[in-house]
N, CA, C and O of each residue as an XYZ file, in Angstrom:
472
protein
N     -23.950    -36.847     15.361
C     -23.891    -38.231     14.196
C     -24.307    -37.473     13.294
O     -25.224    -36.655     13.366
N     -23.250    -37.873     11.907
C     -24.038    -38.255     11.033
C     -24.617    -39.298     10.382
O     -24.304    -40.488     10.371
N     -25.965    -38.406      9.554
C     -26.641    -39.803      9.084
C     -27.042    -39.435      8.171
O     -27.101    -38.206      8.128
N     -27.513    -40.139      7.008
C     -28.295    -40.394      6.120
C     -29.621    -41.349      5.679
O     -29.812    -42.421      5.106
N     -30.162    -40.612      6.112
C     -31.553    -41.698      6.440
C     -32.232    -41.373      4.521
O     -32.478    -40.282      4.008
N     -32.405    -43.303      3.658
C     -33.307    -43.055      2.742
C     -34.481    -43.320      2.517
O     -34.844    -44.170      3.330
N     -35.063    -43.117      2.020
C     -36.656    -43.665      1.694
C     -37.395    -43.955      0.023
O     -36.826    -43.379     -0.904
N     -38.146    -44.487     -0.182
C     -38.345    -44.615     -1.460
C     -38.013    -46.213     -2.213
O     -37.830    -47.183     -1.476
N     -37.974    -46.320     -3.340
C     -37.668    -47.337     -3.843
C     -39.176    -48.502     -3.669
O     -40.254    -48.302     -3.108
N     -38.628    -49.769     -4.446
C     -39.875    -51.029     -4.697
C     -39.840    -51.419     -5.588
O     -38.741    -51.487     -6.139
N     -40.604    -51.735     -6.022
C     -40.972    -52.451     -7.270
C     -41.781    -51.987     -8.174
O     -42.913    -51.728     -7.763
N     -41.455    -51.702     -9.835
C     -42.144    -51.027    -10.382
C     -41.865    -51.498    -11.849
O     -40.732    -51.794    -12.228
N     -43.204    -51.558    -12.814
C     -43.054    -51.996    -14.198
C     -42.167    -51.237    -14.945
O     -41.883    -50.082    -14.629
N     -41.675    -51.843    -15.984
C     -40.920    -50.932    -17.482
C     -41.870    -49.804    -17.821
O     -43.019    -49.821    -18.264
N     -41.047    -48.810    -17.481
C     -41.400    -47.616    -17.695
C     -42.383    -46.697    -16.492
O     -43.150    -45.766    -16.740
N     -42.189    -47.068    -15.678
C     -42.910    -46.860    -14.745
C     -41.659    -45.562    -14.192
O     -40.625    -45.153    -14.721
N     -42.473    -45.156    -12.690
C     -41.359    -43.918    -12.115
C     -41.645    -44.353    -10.171
O     -42.504    -44.938     -9.511
N     -40.342    -43.639     -9.913
C     -40.080    -43.931     -8.355
C     -39.464    -42.794     -7.922
O     -38.857    -42.237     -8.836
N     -39.375    -42.094     -6.585
C     -38.951    -41.493     -5.903
C     -37.997    -41.550     -4.686
O     -38.207    -41.895     -3.523
N     -37.064    -41.178     -5.209
C     -36.208    -41.979     -3.641
C     -35.561    -40.489     -3.014
O     -35.255    -39.463     -3.622
N     -35.489    -40.812     -1.567
C     -35.638    -39.284     -0.656
C     -34.306    -39.797      0.405
O     -34.436    -40.901      0.934
N     -33.274    -39.133      0.645
C     -32.277    -38.965      1.212
C     -32.377    -37.593      1.948
O     -32.362    -36.474      1.435
N     -32.480    -37.926      3.257
C     -32.515    -36.998      4.371
C     -31.343    -37.058      5.475
O     -31.145    -38.066      6.154
N     -30.518    -35.765      5.594
C     -29.469    -35.391      6.008
C     -29.613    -35.282      7.351
O     -30.767    -35.102      7.741
N     -28.312    -35.375      8.579
C     -28.308    -34.652      9.476
C     -26.959    -34.696     10.354
O     -26.289    -35.682     10.044
N     -26.529    -34.124     11.087
C     -25.484    -34.025     11.877
C     -24.578    -32.884     10.834
O     -23.389    -33.064     10.572
N     -25.263    -31.881     10.393
C     -24.094    -31.002      9.423
C     -23.424    -31.585      7.958
O     -22.364    -31.131      7.526
N     -24.107    -32.531      7.339
C     -23.602    -32.791      6.555
C     -23.802    -32.359      4.820
O     -23.250    -32.536      3.735
N     -24.927    -31.715      5.395
C     -25.514    -31.339      4.047
C     -25.064    -29.781      3.446
O     -24.267    -29.792      2.507
N     -25.412    -28.814      3.812
C     -24.307    -27.733      3.216
C     -23.115    -27.381      3.388
O     -22.349    -27.202      4.335
N     -23.098    -27.287      1.849
C     -21.484    -27.477      1.028
C     -21.044    -28.679      0.573
O     -20.001    -28.821     -0.066
N     -22.006    -29.801      0.959
C     -21.529    -31.135      0.301
C     -21.934    -31.220     -1.093
O     -22.891    -30.584     -1.534
N     -21.153    -32.070     -1.849
C     -22.008    -32.295     -2.865
C     -22.761    -33.712     -2.570
O     -22.157    -34.533     -1.879
N     -24.081    -34.033     -3.079
C     -24.832    -35.130     -2.658
C     -25.041    -35.795     -4.024
O     -25.125    -35.359     -5.172
N     -25.087    -36.848     -3.545
C     -24.551    -37.718     -4.570
C     -25.551    -39.096     -4.749
O     -25.711    -39.764     -3.728
N     -26.187    -39.520     -5.924
C     -26.881    -40.884     -5.928
C     -26.306    -41.933     -6.412
O     -25.998    -41.689     -7.579
N     -25.902    -43.339     -6.004
C     -25.154    -43.905     -6.259
C     -26.435    -45.600     -6.961
O     -27.640    -45.843     -7.023
N     -25.354    -46.168     -7.254
C     -26.290    -47.578     -7.840
C     -25.471    -48.837     -7.898
O     -24.350    -48.638     -8.366
N     -25.744    -50.183     -7.521
C     -24.878    -50.838     -7.256
C     -25.899    -52.343     -7.639
O     -26.885    -52.624     -6.956
N     -25.622    -52.857     -8.364
C     -25.643    -54.742     -9.083
C     -24.742    -55.615     -8.301
O     -23.662    -55.195     -7.885
N     -25.113    -56.688     -8.115
C     -24.447    -57.890     -7.450
C     -23.498    -58.124     -8.004
O     -23.894    -58.538     -9.094
N     -21.976    -58.154     -7.997
C     -20.814    -58.011     -8.963
C     -20.368    -57.334     -9.600
O     -19.415    -57.648    -10.314
N     -20.937    -56.060     -9.575
C     -20.497    -55.000     -9.946
C     -20.051    -54.044     -8.893
O     -20.283    -54.302     -7.712
N     -19.209    -52.581     -9.365
C     -18.744    -51.440     -8.670
C     -20.100    -51.120     -8.282
O     -21.147    -51.672     -8.617
N     -19.893    -50.098     -7.492
C     -20.898    -48.912     -7.090
C     -20.825    -47.843     -7.717
O     -20.056    -46.960     -7.340
N     -21.618    -47.702     -8.812
C     -21.902    -46.320     -9.773
C     -22.169    -45.697     -9.192
O     -22.639    -46.052     -8.112
N     -22.000    -43.865     -9.641
C     -22.257    -43.006     -9.643
C     -23.371    -42.748    -10.771
O     -23.139    -42.987    -11.956
N     -24.818    -42.151    -10.230
C     -25.580    -42.357    -10.880
C     -26.278    -40.597    -11.717
O     -26.551    -40.215    -12.855
N     -26.305    -39.830     -9.885
C     -26.115    -39.044    -10.563
C     -25.664    -37.672     -9.438
O     -25.630    -37.939     -8.236
N     -25.381    -36.444     -9.830
C     -25.082    -35.546     -8.547
C     -25.293    -34.182     -8.267
O     -25.434    -33.556     -9.317
N     -25.360    -33.572     -7.395
C     -25.975    -32.053     -7.020
C     -24.908    -31.397     -6.159
O     -24.473    -32.157     -5.294
N     -24.452    -30.355     -6.171
C     -22.820    -29.769     -5.356
C     -24.309    -28.535     -4.799
O     -25.406    -28.106     -5.158
N     -23.345    -28.465     -3.770
C     -24.236    -26.800     -3.193
C     -24.531    -26.017     -3.731
O     -25.195    -25.178     -3.123
N     -24.243    -25.779     -5.177
C     -24.497    -24.617     -5.784
C     -25.863    -25.324     -7.101
O     -26.214    -24.720     -8.115
N     -26.340    -26.587     -6.684
C     -27.097    -27.067     -7.955
C     -26.263    -27.526     -9.024
O     -26.958    -28.069     -9.882
N     -24.721    -27.519     -9.384
C     -24.551    -28.127    -10.511
C     -24.666    -29.625    -10.300
O     -24.407    -30.428     -9.405
N     -25.202    -29.640    -11.601
C     -25.888    -31.511    -11.689
C     -25.014    -32.048    -13.037
O     -24.662    -31.500    -14.082
N     -24.876    -33.160    -12.571
C     -24.473    -34.234    -13.762
C     -25.225    -35.771    -13.105
O     -25.566    -36.323    -12.059
N     -25.164    -35.949    -14.716
C     -25.782    -37.595    -14.440
C     -24.821    -38.496    -15.636
O     -24.007    -38.210    -16.514
N     -25.333    -39.499    -15.190
C     -24.064    -40.771    -15.959
C     -25.424    -40.915    -17.338
O     -26.618    -40.868    -17.044
N     -24.988    -41.067    -18.607
C     -25.117    -40.894    -19.353
C     -26.740    -41.770    -19.857
O     -27.641    -41.239    -20.506
N     -26.727    -43.199    -19.333
C     -27.531    -43.886    -19.176
C     -28.897    -43.720    -18.375
O     -29.802    -44.536    -18.196
N     -28.757    -42.417    -17.956
C     -30.009    -41.782    -16.902
C     -30.482    -40.632    -17.622
O     -31.680    -40.375    -17.741
N     -29.400    -39.827    -18.182
C     -29.736    -38.093    -18.045
C     -31.298    -38.345    -19.425
O     -31.468    -38.962    -20.477
N     -31.857    -37.702    -18.793
C     -33.167    -37.222    -19.596
C     -34.283    -38.138    -18.549
O     -35.448    -37.748    -18.464
N     -33.950    -39.021    -17.999
C     -34.709    -40.053    -17.323
C     -34.765    -39.634    -16.025
O     -35.801    -39.745    -15.369
N     -33.703    -39.136    -15.561
C     -33.839    -39.088    -13.792
C     -33.547    -37.799    -13.480
O     -32.739    -37.254    -14.232
N     -34.114    -36.964    -12.304
C     -34.007    -35.498    -11.892
C     -33.242    -35.822    -10.187
O     -33.691    -36.449     -9.227
N     -31.998    -35.117    -10.371
C     -31.720    -34.768     -9.261
C     -32.105    -33.779     -8.501
O     -32.667    -32.862     -9.100
N     -32.001    -33.692     -7.565
C     -32.784    -32.323     -6.537
C     -32.278    -32.256     -5.413
O     -31.785    -33.255     -4.890
N     -32.301    -30.801     -4.684
C     -32.394    -30.783     -3.031
C     -33.004    -29.717     -2.398
O     -33.204    -28.572     -2.805
N     -33.221    -30.151     -1.541
C     -34.344    -28.935     -0.614
C     -33.578    -28.666      0.452
O     -33.467    -29.508      1.343
N     -32.848    -27.284      0.525
C     -32.399    -27.154      1.661
C     -33.148    -27.243      3.018
O     -33.083    -27.870      4.075
N     -33.774    -26.433      2.518
C     -34.890    -25.963      4.275
C     -35.097    -27.741      4.811
O     -34.694    -28.005      5.944
N     -35.676    -28.799      4.026
C     -35.958    -29.869      4.893
C     -34.492    -30.565      4.449
O     -34.679    -31.769      4.279
N     -33.213    -30.217      4.229
C     -32.325    -31.224      3.952
C     -31.979    -32.035      3.839
O     -31.031    -32.554      4.428
N     -33.059    -32.695      2.506
C     -33.127    -33.420      1.742
C     -32.270    -33.254      0.017
O     -31.785    -32.287     -0.570
N     -32.443    -34.999     -0.401
C     -31.781    -35.014     -1.701
C     -32.762    -35.802     -1.977
O     -33.034    -36.393     -0.932
N     -33.663    -36.245     -3.083
C     -34.268    -36.214     -4.097
C     -33.654    -36.783     -5.236
O     -32.642    -36.322     -5.763
N     -34.425    -38.043     -5.711
C     -33.776    -38.930     -7.241
C     -35.270    -39.282     -7.534
O     -35.908    -40.159     -6.951
N     -35.785    -38.367     -8.645
C     -36.647    -38.635     -9.339
C     -36.714    -39.809    -10.661
O     -35.977    -39.206    -11.441
N     -36.939    -40.521    -11.080
C     -36.387    -41.660    -11.652
C     -38.127    -42.025    -12.755
O     -39.242    -42.343    -12.342
N     -37.750    -41.846    -13.847
C     -38.660    -41.570    -14.602
C     -38.410    -42.657    -16.073
O     -37.281    -42.660    -16.565
N     -39.582    -43.598    -16.749
C     -38.792    -44.134    -17.972
C     -38.193    -45.470    -17.413
O     -37.445    -46.162    -18.105
N     -38.515    -45.773    -16.257
C     -37.621    -47.281    -15.375
C     -37.532    -47.985    -16.640
O     -38.348    -47.988    -17.562
N     -36.385    -48.599    -16.540
C     -35.717    -49.648    -17.329
C     -35.754    -51.030    -16.507
O     -36.181    -50.929    -15.357
N     -35.426    -52.103    -16.875
C     -34.811    -53.117    -16.014
C     -33.119    -52.849    -15.967
O     -32.468    -53.045    -14.940
N     -32.716    -52.530    -16.822
C     -31.177    -52.196    -16.525
C     -31.213    -51.234    -15.209
O     -30.154    -50.926    -14.663
N     -32.650    -50.705    -14.647
C     -32.181    -49.708    -13.771
C     -32.137    -50.493    -11.977
O     -31.817    -50.004    -10.893
N     -32.660    -51.987    -12.403
C     -32.525    -52.680    -11.222
C     -31.266    -52.765    -10.564
O     -30.360    -53.347    -11.161
N     -30.999    -52.164     -9.152
C     -30.358    -52.075     -8.565
C     -30.568    -51.751     -6.638
O     -31.572    -51.679     -5.929
N     -29.637    -51.672     -6.456
C     -29.718    -50.706     -4.678
C     -28.672    -49.665     -5.103
O     -27.485    -49.601     -5.422
N     -30.089    -48.641     -4.884
C     -29.563    -47.239     -4.442
C     -29.096    -46.986     -3.185
O     -29.690    -47.491     -2.233
N     -27.973    -46.175     -2.979
C     -27.411    -45.585     -1.655
C     -27.150    -43.552     -2.071
O     -26.636    -43.294     -3.159
N     -27.434    -42.700     -1.400
C     -27.102    -41.720     -1.350
C     -25.950    -41.547     -0.258
O     -25.791    -42.082      0.839
N     -25.119    -40.494     -1.044
C     -23.217    -40.156     -0.505
C     -23.589    -38.907     -0.306
O     -24.602    -38.262     -0.577
N     -22.439    -38.649      0.294
C     -22.353    -36.878      1.386
C     -20.937    -37.037      0.676
O     -20.376    -38.108      0.912
N     -20.219    -36.076     -0.219
C     -19.281    -36.010     -0.640
C     -18.540    -34.695     -0.140
O     -18.995    -33.808     -0.862
N     -17.683    -34.166      0.680
C     -17.199    -32.935      1.103
C     -16.374    -32.267     -0.308
O     -15.989    -32.709     -1.391
N     -16.357    -30.691      0.541
C     -15.639    -30.069     -0.655
C     -14.567    -30.001     -1.291
O     -13.602    -29.943     -0.529
N     -14.374    -29.987     -2.087
C     -13.034    -30.543     -2.503
C     -12.646    -31.911     -2.796
O     -11.783    -32.246     -3.608
N     -13.309    -32.625     -2.115
C     -13.322    -34.855     -2.069
C     -14.226    -35.116     -3.250
O     -15.029    -34.437     -3.891
N     -13.718    -36.561     -3.299
C     -14.566    -37.081     -4.527
C     -14.945    -38.369     -4.464
O     -15.084    -39.221     -5.340
N     -15.149    -38.391     -2.841
C     -15.512    -40.012     -2.204
C     -16.922    -39.821     -1.667
O     -17.439    -39.014     -2.438
N     -17.528    -40.054     -1.023
C     -18.719    -39.784      0.035
C     -17.688    -40.312      1.310
O     -16.732    -41.087      1.257
N     -18.295    -39.552      2.508
C     -17.944    -39.325      3.988
C     -19.083    -40.149      4.375
O     -18.740    -40.932      5.261
N     -20.318    -40.270      4.044
C     -21.253    -40.583      4.679
C     -22.065    -41.773      3.383
O     -21.813    -41.731      2.179
N     -22.867    -42.576      3.933
C     -23.660    -43.158      3.277
C     -25.090    -43.718      3.937
O     -25.352    -44.120      5.071
N     -25.998    -43.550      2.583
C     -27.322    -43.924      3.090
C     -27.339    -45.441      3.845
O     -26.345    -46.118      4.107
N     -28.553    -45.732      4.078
C     -28.469    -47.290      4.088
C     -29.142    -48.430      2.493
O     -29.556    -49.583      2.619
N     -29.063    -47.716      1.262
C     -29.461    -48.107      0.400
C     -30.631    -48.910      0.614
O     -30.875    -49.556      1.633
N     -31.509    -48.804     -0.672
C     -33.015    -49.116     -1.017
C     -33.106    -49.731     -2.249
O     -32.458    -49.351     -3.224
N     -34.057    -50.883     -2.260
C     -33.760    -51.818     -3.377
C     -34.680    -51.452     -4.566
O     -35.865    -51.428     -4.234
N     -34.356    -51.052     -6.350
C     -35.566    -50.497     -7.019
C     -35.456    -52.059     -7.874
O     -34.442    -52.730     -8.066
N     -36.470    -52.265     -8.171
C     -36.392    -53.363     -9.096
C     -37.411    -52.943     -9.895
O     -38.552    -52.740     -9.482
N     -36.829    -52.719    -11.715
C     -38.234    -52.594    -12.256
C     -38.321    -53.958    -13.246
O     -37.341    -54.501    -13.756
N     -39.564    -54.334    -13.379
C     -40.054    -56.012    -13.969
C     -41.418    -55.733    -13.769
O     -42.140    -55.429    -12.819
N     -41.563    -55.983    -15.267
C     -42.760    -57.034    -15.351
C     -43.308    -57.942    -14.900
O     -44.308    -58.397    -15.455
């Protein structure tokens, strides 16, 4: 059974840092592009960062220079290190697994709340 299990997140003050983790199972990690998405109420889910199986990385402009995506193939886990957090980063964050030549995830993590507030 394909599963993505997230951990991390929570409440942090502006300027603070958090790290999100997403552990994969069921054979969906290798060869997949892994992405971190976020969603706020009333808006579409937004791709924040992605990393391919060859470690090609992309970020949305609003997080470039503050967020870092990485993957650990030995632990079958993808991470999102978030630094210099801003209130506008507040959202539910999801990891997603995108198959080769696909453009949308075929599996999702359960989502985790990130709240940036003083």
